[in-house]
N, C-alpha and C positions, 0 to 999 in steps of 0.2 A: 504494500500500500504506500503510495507517495506520501512523503512527510507533510506536504501542504494539506492534502486531503485529510490525513489522519488528524492534524491539528484542528482543522475546521470541525471535524466530527466531535472531537473532544470538547472544544470550546462552546459549540452551539447546539449540540444535539446529544449530549451524553446521557441524559435521563431516559429518553426512549430506547437508547441502546442498552442501558442497564436492564430495562424490563424485557427487551427482546432476548438478552443473554440469559436472564433468569428463567425464561420459558423455553428456550431452545439451546441450552448449554451444549448438549452433545453434538448437535449439528455444527455449532460454531467452532468447537474444538477440532473438528475434522478439517477445517479450512486452514491450510498451512500458511496462508498469508494473513492470518489473524494478528492484529497489532498486540504488542505487549500490554498496552493499557486496557484493551478490551478483555484480554485474558485475565488480567489482574482483577477487573471488575467481576468477571464470572466467578473466579475463585473466592473472592471476598463474599459475594452474595450467597454462594453455596455454603461457606463456613459460618457466616454471620446471620443465619436465619433465626433471629432471637425470639424466644417465646418465654414469657414470664408466667408464673403460676401463683394463684391465690384468688380469694374473693375480693379483689380490689377494684372492681369496676361496677360498684353498686352504691346507691346513695343512702338507702335505709338499713344498712347492715347493723348498726348499733341500736340498742333499745331506746335511746332518746330521740329516735325519729318520731314523727307525729302520729305514728300508729302504735307506739309502744304501750301507752296507756297504763302501764304498771308503775313506772317511776315518774317522779316530777320532771317537768320539762319535756313531755312527750305528746302533747296534744295541740290541736288547732282550735277546737271549740271548747266551751266551758265543761268542766268535769268534776265540780265540787271538790277540787284539790285544795290542799292547805298552803299552796304558794310555791316557793322556791323559784327556779328560773324556768319559765314556760317556753315552749317552742314558739307559740304565738305570744309576743310580749304584751299584747293588749290585756291578756288574762291576769297580768300582775295587778291590774286595777282592783281586782276582787280579793286581793290579799290584805287582810286587816291585822295580821300579826307579823312581827319581824321574826325571821327564822334563819337557821343555819343547818346545813345538811351535808351528808356524804353518801354517795351512791356508787355502787360498783359491782363487779362480778367477783364474788367471794372465791369462786373457782370455776374455770371454764376448760372443757375438754373439746378439742377440735381435731378433725381428721380431714385431710385433703388427699385424694388419690387419683392418679392418672393411670388407668389400666393399660398395660403395654406401652407406657409412655416413652420407653427407649427401645422397644422391640418386644417380641412375643415372650411373655413371662417376665419382662423387665419393667415392673411397675415403678413409677415415681410417686412416692407417698410420704406423708408427713403426719405424725400424731403429736399433738402439742397440748400440754396441760399448763395452765397459768393462773396466777392470782393477781388480779389487776384492779386497783382502785381507779374509778373512771371520772367521777365528778365530785368536786367540792364546791358548794354554792350556798347562796343565802339571799334573803330579801330584807329590805328596810321599808316598813310601812309608814306612810305619812297621812295624817288625818287633816281634814279641812272641808271646805265647800265642795271641792272636787277631789276626793281621795285619790292618792296615787301611791305607787310603790316602785322602788328601785331594786333591780336584781343584779347579781354578779355571780360569775362562775368561772372555774378553771376546769377544763375538760381534757382528759387524756384519752385519746382514741387510738388503740393499737390496730390499725386497719388490717395488716396481715404480717405473718411471719412464717416463711416457708423455707425449708432446707431439705434437699434430697440428693442422693448419689445413686449411681447405678453403674454396672460393669459387665462386660461380656469377654470371657477368655476362652477361645475355642479354636480348633483346627478346622478351617473351612476354606473353600476355594475363593480367594479374594482377588488374586492377581492373575493376569493372563498366562496360560500355559506356554505361550511362546517364549517367555523368558523366566517363568517360575512355575514349572510343572507340578501338578498335584495341589493338595491343600496346604495353606499357609497357617502359621501360628498368628492368630489375630487377637488383638486386645483393644477393646473400645471402652471408654470411660466418659461419664458425664457427672458434673456436680452443678447444682443449681441452688442459689440462695437469693431470697427476695424479702426485704423487711421494709415496711412502710408504717409510719406513725404520724399522728397529727396531735398537736396541742393547741387548744383554743382558749383565749381569754375573752370573756363576754361581759358586756355591760348593757343592761336593758332597763326600760321603764314603761309603766302603763298608767293611764289616768282615766277615771270615769268622766265621760262627757255629759251624760244625763242619766235618766233612769234606765235606759235601754242600751246605750252605746258606750263603748270604751275603745281607746286607741293606744297603741304602744309602738316603740321603736327599739331595735336591737342592733348593737354594734359589736362585731366580732373581729378579733385579730387572730389569725391562724398561722401556726408554724408547722410546716410539713417537712419530714425528713425521710429520705429513702436511700437504701443501699442495695444494689443489685449486682450479682456476680454469676456469670455462666462460663464454665470451662468444659470444653469437649475435645477429646483426642481419640484418634484411631491410628493403630499401628499394625503393620503386617511384615513379618520376616520373609525375605525372598527364600525360595527353595533353590539352592545352587549346589553343585557338586565340585569337588576339587579341594585344593589345599586351603582355600579361604572360607570353608564352611563354618569354622569356629566363629567368625565374625561376618555373617551374611549381611548384605544391604538391608536397609529398613525403609519401606515405603510408609509414609506417615502424613497425616493431615491433622491440624490442630487449630482451634480457635478459642480465644479468650476475650471476653467483653465484660467490662465493669464500669458502673458509674455510681458516684455518691453525690447526692443532691440535697440541698436545704433551701427552703423558700419561705417567705413571709407574704401573706396577703390579707386583705380586709374585705368584709362584705357587710351589707346592711339588710335588715328585715323591717318591714312595716306591717303592723297587724291591726285588724279591726275585730270587734266582738259585738254581737247583738243578742240580747236576751229578752224574751217575752214569755212569761209564765214558765211552762215546762219545756219550751223550745229555746235552743241555743245555736247560734251560727258563728262561725269564725272564718276570717279571710286573712291569708298571709302572703305577702309579696316579698320575694328574696332577690337581691341584686346579684349580678355575676360577681365573681371574685375579682378584686382590684389588686393588681400586682404591686408589691412594695419593694421586695428585695429577693435576690436569689444568687446562689453560688454552687458550682458543681465541678467535679473532676471526672474525666473520662479516660479509661485505659483500654486499649484494644491491641490484639496481636493475632495474626493469621499466618500460618506456615504450611507449606507443602514441600515434602522432601522425597526425591527419588520416586516420583509417581509417573508411570508411563501411561500416556493417554494418546491414542491415535498413532502409536509408534514413536512418540516424542517423549523424552525424559524431562519432566518439569520439576523445577525447584523455585519456590516462591516465598517472599517474606513481605509482610506489611506490619508496621508497628507504630503506635503513637500513644502519647500521654499528654493530655491538655488539662490545665488547671485554670481556675478563676473564670470559668464560663458562667454566663447568666442562666437562670432557671425561671420558667414561667408556667407553673401549673394553672390551669383554668378550670373554673366551675361555672355552669350556665345559670341564668335566671330561673326561678321556679315560682309557681303559683299554687298555693294550697287552699283547700276549702274543707271545712268540717261542719258536721251537724250532730247535735246530741239532743236526746229527749229523755226527760225524767219519767220513769214509769212507777216509781214509788217514792217514799220519803228519802231514801238514799240510793236506790238503784237507778242505773242510767244505761241507755244504749247509745253507742257512739259509732259514727262512720266518718271517714275522711279520705281525701285523695290529694295528691300533689303531682303537678306536671312539671317536668324539667325540660328546658329547651335543648335544642341540638347545638353542637359546636363543630364547625368544619375543621378539617385537618390543619393542625398547627404544630410548630416546633416547641417542644418542652425544653430541649437543650440543643443549641446550634453551635457545633464545633467550628473552629477556624480552619481555613484551608492551609494547613501546615503539612509537613512531611508525614506520610503514612506508607504508601507503596514504595518499596525499595528495590533497586536503586531509584532515586527520584531524578527525573530528567528536567524538572522545573515545570513540566506540564501536568504530570500525574497528580500533584497535590491539589489541583483544581477540583478533584473529586472527593477530597477528604470529608468535607462537611456533609455532602450528600450521603456518603457511605456510613458515617458514624452518628448522625443526628438522631435524637430521640423525639418521636412524633406521637401525637394522640388525636383522637377524634371521638366525639360523643354523639350517639343517636339520641333522639328525643325519647323520653321515658315518662310513663305515668304509673305511679304506685297507688294502691288503695289499701284501706285497713278497716276492720270492724272490731268493736270491743263492747264488753258488757261488764257492769259492776253490779253486785248484788249483796245484800246483807246476809251474813252468816250467823253472827251473834250481835249483841248490843253494841259492842265496840270493835267488831271485826267485819270488814268489808272485803268480799272476794272480787277478783279481777280475772278476766280472760280476754285476750286480744289476739287477732291474727292479722298479718300484713304481708303483702307481696314485697319483693325487693328485686325488681327487674334490672338486668344489666344494661348499661349504655355502650358496651363494647361494640365496635364496628367490625364485622367479620371480614369485610374487604380489606381493611387495614391489616388484619392479622395474616391474611393469605399472601401478602406481598413481601413477607420477610423483613418487616420494619422492626427497629428497636422501639419498644413502647414501654411506658412506665406501668401500665396495667392492662393485662390481656386475659384475665379471666373472662369467660364469655358465657356464663350460665346464670339463670335466674334462681333466686333464693326465696324461700318461704319461711316465715318466722311465726312461732306460736309462743305466747307468753301467758303464764299462769301465776297467780300470786294472791296476796291478801294484804290489807292495811289494818294494822292493830293500833287503834287510837287511844292515847292517854292524854292527861291534862297538859303535860309538859312536852310530849313528843309523839311522833308517829313512827311506827316501825313497819317496814315493808319487805318481807322475804318473797322471793319469786323464782320461777324456773323459766328459762328461755331455751326453746328447741328450734333449731334451724336446719334446713336441708336444701340442697340444690344439685343438679346434675345436667350433663349435656353429652351428646355423642358427636360433637363437632369441635373437639379440641385438637389442634394440630401438634403432632410430635415435633420436638426440637431436633431429634435425630432418630434414626432407626438402625440398630445394629443387626437386623435380620439379614440384610443384603448389601453389605459394604462392597464396593467395587471401584475400579479406577474411574469409570464414567460418572460416578457421583462423589468422587474425591474421598472415598471410604466413609462417607456419611450416611449411606443407605438412602432408600426412597421413602420419604416421610408421608404419612397419611393421617386421616382423622381417627381419633380414639375417644373412648368414653372417660369423662372426668366427673368426680362427685365430691361433695363437701358436706359434712354434717358437724354440728356442734351442740353441746349441752352446757348451759351456764347456770350456776346458782347465783342469783342476783340478791342484792341487799341494799336497802335505802333507809337511812336514819335521819329523821327531820326533828330538830330540836326547836321548840317554841321559846323564843327569847323573852 
């Protein structure tokens, strides 16, 4: 290929070429005139088909979503609660006592499993038990012509923690018999770690406007931290005869990708509440996330050694580490609506829904066009940002919930609530081998059971949270069933079944000051 033509392709049309390479790699590698840059892109895309695991693409995962109903801070419409920090800040107006509380999961057991995630019988699974305090909060009630209350909270939300490894060590036919006859000793390994947490500081206030109406505002500062690591390696020993058999050549393919990111954002919520007899309505408007600050580090490495493809022996290296990169996690606007009706002196039936808007594809982390593909000719680094960027995209989602409270004894009130937790993950983004911060792509369902024990100076709420979700459309990061030269010893990946369940013992203590 003439140098001028190759340069024009690189500078003006490399993105369509990457896609073409990704879909037609084998055909392209058979073309002897394939440019080094195009080959490099093919190898990187094959090695860096990143897939993260966990329930990290859902909005209502934790129990203080507006369908939780068990713990304070979980509703949109009025629910006869004692206060604390409500999801709809307008409901603070009906808090007539100053309170302080702590709410959390006393113990939570969570299981995430990707059946055949790295090949037949090679599941990627993680079982985690944890003790996590989640919310420390309180309210300050103010009396007057228009009573109002201020609420404050510090919320720790461990969105996901996933860690899994898998390995295959077997004698199988990996390399062509033309240069390595018979089965080769093959070793394939993968390790995957993904940890995401959020900490929120909340200040809110609600005021009674008249006999029926109340309004409120909520200001939240959110700190998000994520650490993601994926390491994949495939190695096969040549079958050779002669004096050098003690140290035979090794065909190998390896990819490592890691990013650590921290970001701060802000969002606002406006709430309205309407009460008429036994009927209660609530409206909640939430703003998109406003970016304040972000910092991240990306490390990436891709290697191919002594791999014969189309009769050509390939050796390849790409490596980069970039620090001080910006981070921009986004969350869309949402609109929530709730309705509650009193059916007895204390009992109540509750329904709510919240719609979350869509977000088009955007860069969470944008690397700089620095050296990555080696040796670098001065042109190859124009692709670095494209190959290493972290992208995300949110589909529109609407979640719904139903709940009921009922008296059990004079001072004991029972609660049951059910809510959906649909994923916003975009499957088309997943199928293109992008680096994403959250690629769980299944819907979750949550069932909460509990009771409120009311005393003069405090309320005590124990509860049980059950969650489950599954999908048969989770893409493998690698498949050790059929490693071969044509797929760079990575195997042919396909969709597998993934599932997640959790059981949490919840606890909330509300002290009336």
